[in-house]
N, C-alpha and C positions, 0 to 999 in steps of 0.2 A: 380304269383301274391302273394303280402304279405297279412297278415291277420290283420285286426284292430278289437280289442275287446273294445267296450265302456260297462263299466260295470254299472249295476243298482243295487245299495246297497239296502239291507232291511232297513226299517225305514224311517225317514224323510231325504230326500236329495233334490237336487235342479234339477228340470226338465229342466230348461232353459239350463243348460251346457250339458245335455245329448242331447237335441235336437239340440243345436247349433253345437256340435260336428259332429252329424250325417249329418246335412244339409251341413255343409261347406266342409266336406270330400267327401260327395257325388257330390257336385258341382265341386270339384277339379277333382274327377274322370271323370265326364261328360266332363270337359274342356279337359282333355287328350284324351278321346275317340273321341271327335269332331275333334281334330287335328290328328287323325289317329294313336294315340299312345295307348298302352295298359293301362288300369285301374291299379292304383298302389295297391290299397287296396280292398279286400272283406271286407265289413263292417258288423259287427254283434253286437247286444246288448246281453249281458250275465248276469245272475244273479242267485239268489238262489230260487226265487219264480217265479210262472207262470205269476203273476200280481203284480205290485207294484202301489199303490195309491199315489197320490200327492195332497196336498192341501185339505185334508178332502175328498178325493175321487172325486174331480172334474175333475181330469185328471188321466189317467191310462197308464202304460207303460207295454208291454208284450214282454219280452226279447226273442229273437230267440233261445237261448240255455241256459241250465243250465251250470254254470261254470265247473262242473265235466266233462262235454262232451268235454272240450277244454284242451287238454294236450300240445299244441303247439299254440302260437300266436306271432306275431312279435311286436305289440304295443299294450299296455293296456291303456286306459284312464280312470281315476277315476273322477267322478263329485264331485262337492262341497256338503258339508254336511249342515244341518240346525240346528246349534246351540248346540244341546244336544250330545256333542262329546262322552262322557262317554258311553251313551246308543247306539250310532251308533257303537262303537267299540264292545260292547257286542253282539248285534244282527248280527254283520258281522264277527263273528270269523272264519267261513269257507271261506269267501272271502279273509280275511286277510291272512290266511294260503296259500291260492291259488295264491295270488299275490306274496307272498314271494317265493313260489316254482317256479313260471313262471319266476321271476327275476333271480333266481339262475340259471335256464336254459338258460338264455340269451335273455329273453324278455325284451324290453325297456318299461318303465312305466312312465306315465304322470299323474300327479295330478292337479286338478283345485281347487284353492282357498283352502277351509278347507278340501278337499279331502286328503291333506297332513296328516291329523290325521290318516288315514288308512295305508298310506305307513310308518308312523312312528310306528305304532303298529305292522307293519310287520317287523320291524327292519332293513329295507333296507336304511333309511335315516341316520343312525348312522355314524357320522363323515363327513357327506356330507352337502354342502349347500343346503338351502331350503328357500322357500318364502310360505306365505299363507296371508290370509286377515289379515290387520294390527290389527283389533280388536280381533283376535283370536291368535295372536302371543305370547303373555305373558303366556297364559295358555299352548300353545304348548311347549314352552321352558321349563316351570315348569315341564311337564309331561315327556318330552323327552330331558333332558339336554345334550345328546350327539350330538344332531343335531346343525349344524352352521346356525342359523337363520339368514337370510338376509331380514329383514322386508321391507326395502325401494326398494328392487330389484324386478322387475316385473316377471322376468323369471330367473330360474336356469337351467343349463344343465350340468350335471356331472354323468360319469360313467353310462350312459344309463338311467338316471332318470331325468325327467323335472318336475319342480314345478312352480307354478305362484301366483301371488298376488290375490286380493279380487274381489268378485263379477263378473261383466261382463268383467273384464280384462281377463277371460278365452278365449275370442275371439282373444286376442293378442297371447296367447299361441298356439291356433289353427293355426293361420297364420304362426307362427314360425315353427310348425311342417309341415305345408304344404310346406314351402320353403325347410325344411330339407328332406322331403320324395318325393317331386315332384321336383319343381325348383322355382326360383325367380319370373319367368313370371307367373306362376300359382297362387303364393301367392299374387302378385299385383292384378291379376284378381279378385281373391276372396276378396281381400280388397276393390276393387271398387264395386263389385257386393253387398257385405254385408255392405259397407260403414264403414269399421274398419280402425283405423289408423295404418299405417304401422310402424314397427321398434320402437315402444313405449318400453322404457327400465325401466321406474321407477314408482313406485306408491307413492313415498315420499310426493308429493304435496297433496295427498289424506288423508294422515294420520291425524287423530284427536288425539292429544296427551292427555291421561289421565294416571297419574302415577299408577304405580303398587302398589296396596294397600292390597293385600292378603297375605302378607309376615308374619304377626305376630310379627314384631319388632315395639313396640310402640313407641320407641324413634325416629326411623327413620320415622315412620308415622307422628309424630309431626313435625319433620324437614321438611318433604314434604309439610305439611300444611302451614308451615311458608314460604317456598320458594314460594309456589303457591299464597300466599296472598301478596307477595311484588315483582311483576314482574317489577315495576318500579325502584327497588333498585339494587345496585351492592352489592351483598351479599358476605360477607367474610366468607369463608368455615372455616377458623380457629376460627372466633368468634362464628360461629354457633356450631361447635363442642364443644367449650369451655362453651357454655351456657348449654349444657347437661352433662358437666363435664366428656367429652370423649377426649381422645387424637386424633389428626388429622388423623393419620395412621388408628387407629382402627375405627374411624368415617367412613373414606373412604371405608374400607373393609366391614363394616356393610351396608353402603348405596348401595354399588355395589351388595353385596349379596341379598339385599332386593328388589332392583329396576331394576338391570341390567344396571344402569348409575352411573357414578360418581356424586358427588354432583354438580360439575361445568356443567357437560353435562345436569343433570336434570334442573339446573337453566336456561341454554340455551334454552332447550326445552320449559319450561314454558314461557320464554320471546317471543320465536318465535311464539308460540301458541296465546299468547296475541296479537302479531303484526299481525298474520293472521286474527284474528277477527276483528281487526281494519281496516284492508284493505277491508275485506268483507262488513263492515257496515257503514264506515264513508267516508267522503271526504278529510281526512287528508293527507298530503303530505307524502312522504317517510320519510323526515326528522322529521316531527312531530311525526309519529309513532315510529321512532327510538328513540327519546328522551323519549317518553312515556313508553317505555320498558327498560330504563336504559342504552342505548348506546349513546355515544357522537361522535364515529368514524364511519362514514358512511361506509368505506371500511370494517372495522371489522363486522359491522352489516350485510352488504351484504354477507360476506363470511360465517358467521354463518347461516344465513337465507338460502343461497343456499345449504350449507352442509346438513341441516336438511330437506328441502323441495325438493331439486333438480332443483329448479329454482330461479330467482332473485326476489327481492321484487316487482320491477316494473311489471314484468311479472305476478306475483301472483295477484297483485292488477288489473291489466288489465283483467285478466281471470275471476275473481269473483266478480267485482264491476263495473256494467255499469255506475252508477252515478259519480263514480270517474273519468271516462274518460272526463266528461264535465269540471272537475276542473283542468285538466292538470297534 
C-alpha cells in the first residue's frame, strides 16, 4: 500500500482543500475495497503542530503525525494558503525543508492553488511549469522568477510535481490524481459522487484581468492607465511610445519587464476584459460588443477572445448572462 500525506501547514490556510482531499481519496479507497481490490493509499494528515485552528478557531485540525515522523511517503498534498504568503513561508520553514527533502528522495508532490508558494520556497519548482490562483500569479512570478508560470492552465504535471489553479479547482486536481493512482473508472465514480466536472483543463475564463502595477516604472504605469481608459480604440504602440519620448524597442522591453505582457498583449487583455463585462451585464450582441471594444473583424475578435479566455464569445455570454439568452 502506498502512503499519502496531506500536510496541515501552520498559520492561515484553507481547510476545504484539506478536507476535500481526505474525503475524495478515502472514497476512492472505499470504491476499490468494495470491488475486492486493495486500497491504494494509507491516508494521513501531517503537520508541525498538534492542533491547527481555522477561521478564528471555528474549526480545528489535529494531524495524525508530526512531519518529522515521516521519512518516506509516496505522495504529498499541500493545501492552499490564505493570502499572507510571506508570513506563511516564515512560519512553515520546517515544512518547506521537509517537502524539499522528500521530493529529492523521490516523493511526488501536489500543491493546490496558492500552496504553490510553499513548493516555490522549497526550490522544487525552479525551471518547471506551475499553476496557481490567477489573483496570486503576479506576486508568485515576482518572488520566484525561475518558475514557468502557466496562469491559464488548470493542472500542471511535470517531473513528479502537480500544481493547479485557484480556489475549488483543487477538486479537479484530486480527480486527476485519482485517475493517475487508481484508474479512470474510479475517477469517474468520484466525479459523480462529488459532482465534479471531469477533464477540466483551463481556468482562463475565470481570470479577472487587472494589470500589474507594483513594478515602480512610472512611465509604464501611465501607459497602462492610458490603455485601460481607451478599450474602444485601436491603440498605436509606436505613437504611445513616442508620446513618452521613448523608442519602440525600449518601450516594449520596459513594458514587458513591468507587466509581463507586450503592450499589444496588454491592450488585447484590456479589450477582452471589457468585452467580458459587457457580455455579463448587457443584452448586446457579439457584434455590438466587438465594435465597442475596438474590433471590426469578427474572426479576429473571436480568436483573441478564445486565446485569452479559452472559450468563444458566444459560450462566455451564454455561461454568464441568463438575460442575454432571451435576446438571441
